[in-house]
N, C-alpha and C positions, 0 to 999 in steps of 0.2 A: 409574506416575504416576496420581493421582486425576483422573478426568474429571468435572468439575463439570457437563458437559452430559449425562452419563449415557447417552451414545450416541444421544441424541435430536437433532433438527435445531435448530440455533441460527439466529436471524434474521439474524445477520451473513452467513450463506450464502444468504439469500433471493434477492438479485440474480443469483447464479450459478445457482440452481435454476430461476429463470424461464427461463433460456436452455438449461440442460441438466438435465432433471428427475432424472437418475440420478446426478448428481455426488455427492450426500451418501452414497449407498450405496457408490459406488466408493471413497470416501475413508475409510470407517470402518476403524479399526484402524491407519491409517497415521499415524505420529507427525508432529507439526508442527515442522519445523526452525526456522522463522522466518528472518529476514534482518536485516542490519544496519539497514535502514530501518525494519522492523517493531519491532525492539528499541528504536530511538530513539523511535519513536512511542509505545511502551508507557511509556517513561520520562517523556515529555511529558504523557501522560494522567495518570500518577501525580502529577506536579507540579501539574497543573490541579486534581486532587482534594485538594490541600493537603499532599501528602507531601513530606518534605525529601529531595530527590534532587539529584544533581549535573547541571547543565545547561551546555551551551556558551552563549555570548552569543546566538547565533542562535536556539537552542532556547528560551532564556529570553524572547527577544523574541516568538517565536511563541506561547508559552504566555500571555504578557501579552495579546496580540491575541485569542487564543481566549477568555480570560476577559472581555475587553471586549465581544466579540460575544455571549457568553452573557448578560451583564448587559443588553445591548440587547434580546435576545429576551425576557428576563424582564420588562423594563419594557414591552415591546410587548403582552404578554399580561396581566400583573398590575398594571401601573403601579407605584406605590410601596407597595402593600399587602404586609404580611408574609406569607410562605409558611408554611403549617402543616406540610407534609410535604415533606421533601427527601431523596432517596435518591441516593447516588453509587455507581456500579460495583456494583450489586446485581442478581443474576440473578433474573429473573422467569419464572414458569412459566405455561403455558396451563392452562385448567381441565381439559383431558383429558390433560395431561402429555406430549403429543406433541411439543411444541416449547418453546423458551425463548429468552430474549434478555437481554443485559446492557447496558442504556443507560448512557451516561456520567453522565447526571443526569436525575432525574425530580422535578418540582416539582408539588405538588398543593395546591389551595386550593378547598375546597368541591367544586363540580361541575366544576371546570376543572383540567386537567393540562397541563403543558408538558414535553416530552422534548427534551433537547439532546444531540446526538451530535457529538463532535469528530472532525475529519479532519485529519491532519498532512501528507498527501502533496500533491504538486504536480499530480497528475492529477485533474481535477474529477470529483466523483461526481455522480450524478443529483440534481437539486434535491429539496427536501423533498416537494413535491407528487407527484413521480414515483418516489420512492425506496422500493423494496420493503422494505429493512431498516427504515425508519421506519414503514412501513405495518404491519409486524409488531410493532414496539414499541408503536404506538398500540393494536393489538389486545390486547397483553399488559397494558398499563396499564389499559385499560377492563375487563379481566377481574379485575384485582387491586384496583381502587378503584371505588367507585360514582360515576363521573364521567359527565357528559353530553357534554362536548366535550374533545377532546385536540388540543393544538397540538404539531407536531413541527418541529424546527429543525435544519438542518445548519450547523455552524460549521466553515468551512474557509478560514482567512484567506489562505493562499497562492493561493487561486483567487477571491478577491473577498469580497463581503459575504455575510452569512448568508442562508439561505433559510428561509421559514416557511410552514407550511400548517396548516389547521384541519380536523379530522375531527369531524363532529357529525351526530346524527340518522341519516338514511339513508346518508350518506357513511361514517359510522363502522360501521354495520351491514354495508355492502358491503365495507369494508376487512376486516372479520372474516371474511366469507364467502370473499373472495379468498385470504386468508392460509391459512385452513383447507384450502381446495381445493388450494393449492400444496403444503402439507405432505402431504396425502393422495396427490397425484400423485408426490411425491418418495419416498414410502415404498412405492409400488406396485412389486412385484417385476418388473413388465413396463415400468417406466419406461424411456424412450428416452434414448440418448446423443446429444448434439448438439455436436460439437466446434466451437470458434470462438475468436477471439482473446480476447475479454473473459472468457468462462467458463473457458477453459483457463489463463489467465495465472497464477493462483495455485493451481491444482488440484494436490493432492498425488498424484493417481492417474495423472498423465501417463505414467509408464513402463509401466503395465499396462493402459492404456485401449485396448480393441479398436477403438473408433471412430477413434482417432488412428492406429492401425496401418493400418487400411483406407485412411485419408486419405493416409498416407505412400505406400502402394503405388500409389494412384490418381494421385498427382502424379508418381511415378517413371515410370509408364507413358507419360506425355506426352512423354518423351524429352528430349534436350538442345537440340534446335533450337527456339528460341523466337521466331524471326523472323516466324512467321505470326501471333503473338498481338498484337492491337492493341486500343486503347480499352477498351470495356466488358469484353471477355473477359480482358484483361490485368489490369484492376482486380479482377475476380472471383478470378483465380488468386492475386494478391498477398494478398487477404484470407484465402485458405486457407493461405498459407505460414507465418504466424507460429505458429499452434498446432503445426504439424508441426516447425518449427525448435525450439520449446521441448520437444517430445516427444523429438527426437533428442538434445538436450542432456541431458534427464533420463535417457535410456537410457545415455548415456556416463557420467554421474555414478554411476548404479546399478552399472554394470560395474566402475568403479574401486573402489567400496565393496566389492563382492564379491571382487575380486582382491586387495584389501588384506588381507582375512581369510584367503583361501585362493588360492594361486597358480594352481590348476587349476580355479577356479570357473567360468570362462567359456572353454570349449574354443576353441583357436585364437587366444586373446588373452592378453596379459600386460601388465605395467606396466614401462615404461621409465623410468629415472632422469630426473628433470626437469633443466632447464637450471640450471647453477650460476651464481649471481649474487653479485657482491661489492659491498659497500656500506660507505661511510665512516660510522663511528658517532660520531665526535667531530671536527667541523670545526676547532675551536680547537686541539686537540692536533696535528692534521695541519699546520696553519699553523706551529706551533712547530717541528715536525720539519723542515719544508721551510726555514724561515727559519734554523734552526740549521745546516742543511746548506749554507747559502750561496746558496740560490735567491733571486734578486732579487724584490722586492715586485711589480713589474709582471708578472713571469712567473707568480707565484703567482695574481695576480688574473686572468691570462689563462686559467688552467685552472679557475678557480672559476666556478660557475654560480649566478646569482641567479634565483629563481623568483618571478614576479609573485604567484602563488597563495600562496606561503609568506610573502612580504612582507605581503600582505593579512591572512593569518592572524596574523602578528605584531602588526599594527595592531589587530586585533580583540581579541586577548588582552591586549595592553598597555593599551589605552585603553577596553576594554569596549565595542566598537562592534558594530553589526550588520554583516552581510556587505555590504549596500548602502553603508553609511557608510564602511566600510573601503575598498571599491572606489573610491568617489569621492575619498577622501583620497589614496590611492596614485596614482591617475591624475593628480590635480592636482599632486602633488609630483614625480613622475617625468616627466610630460609626454611629450616626444618620445623619451625613453629607452626607452619601451615601443613595440615594433614589433608590429603586429597583422597576422595572416595568417589566412586561412580555408581550411578543408579542403574536400574535395569536397562538393557539396550532398547533404543527407541525404534519402532518400526517406521520406515520411510521408503519412498520410491528411490531407486538408484538413479533413474533418469531425471535430470534437472527439469523442473517445471517452470515455464516462463509465464508471465502475465503482462498486462498492458502497462 
C-alpha cells in the first residue's frame, strides 16, 4: 500500500508525540486497521469536501453542522471577501521534508490564512489555541504560502461551538520552533516511551511496547489486596490501568491473529470454537409460520420483543429525523410503555480528557 506520508511524521500524531516522544518510531511499519468510528468519520469528511457518499440521517445532520461552523469561521476571519486560494484534503510538506500534514481545508487570501479541521467524535479535542495538530498545520501553511497570519479553527459540533486561534508575528515563529523541536525529539533514536491513557489509546504499537510491558508487571506486583489503597493513591493507580488494559486486549488480539494462521504459533495456547448463536432473519415469515400453526396472536406477541432503539431507528429512516428528534417522537408516542432502568454507576474521571 502506498504511504503518502513517506514514513515521515504527520501532524495528526503531534498530540500523541507531545506525551510520548517515541510513539512514531514504535508505530512505523504497523498497518492502520481503522475502526467503525474512524471509517464513519472518513465518510463524513468526504461528504464535507463535496463528494457524493451515502450518509445516515445523523451523519448528514452532523455534516451540515460542520459546514455551518466552517462558514462561521470563514466569516469571522475574512468577512464576505472572496477567497483566492482554497485547498481541501491536500497534504502539505515542511521545508525540510521531515513532517507533513493534511488539513481538511486551507483558505488563503493575501497575507492571511485560515485552517479548518473537522472532528466528528464525541470526545472533545484540545481547543484551537492549545491543539498541537493545529500548531503543526499553521507551521506548514506558513511554509507553503507567504502569509503573515494564520488562523486555526477546530470544528467539532458534537462538543459545542467552533474554537478559533490566531498565529501571527512572534507567536507564529514560536509555533514553528516548537513544532520543529517536537519532530526532532520524535525522530531521536533515544526518544523516551511514556505510557498513558491519551497517548496509548490509538497507538498501534501497544502489543510490542516495552514500556507497557513494564507497567503491566509493576501493577501485577501490587497484588490482589487493594483495601489499603485510598484517595490520591487510588486515583493514581486508576490512571495507570487503562493503557495496561488496552495493552492486554491488544496482546490477546495479536495471539488470535497468529493462531488463526498457524495453530502452534503461540505455545500453550489455542483457539476454542466461539459460542453458537441463533438469530431470526425474517420476523414476518416467523409470524406467518406461527400463525399458520395455530398459535394465538396474544401468545405470539408475548414472545416478540420490541426494542426502543429499533423503533427510534425506524422513525429516523422513515421520516428522515435526527437521533434527537426520533427519541423525542418515540418517547412522546409510547410514554409510560417505556420502562427506564439504570445499570451500576460507571467509574470515570471527572476532569474531561481531550485528545487530538
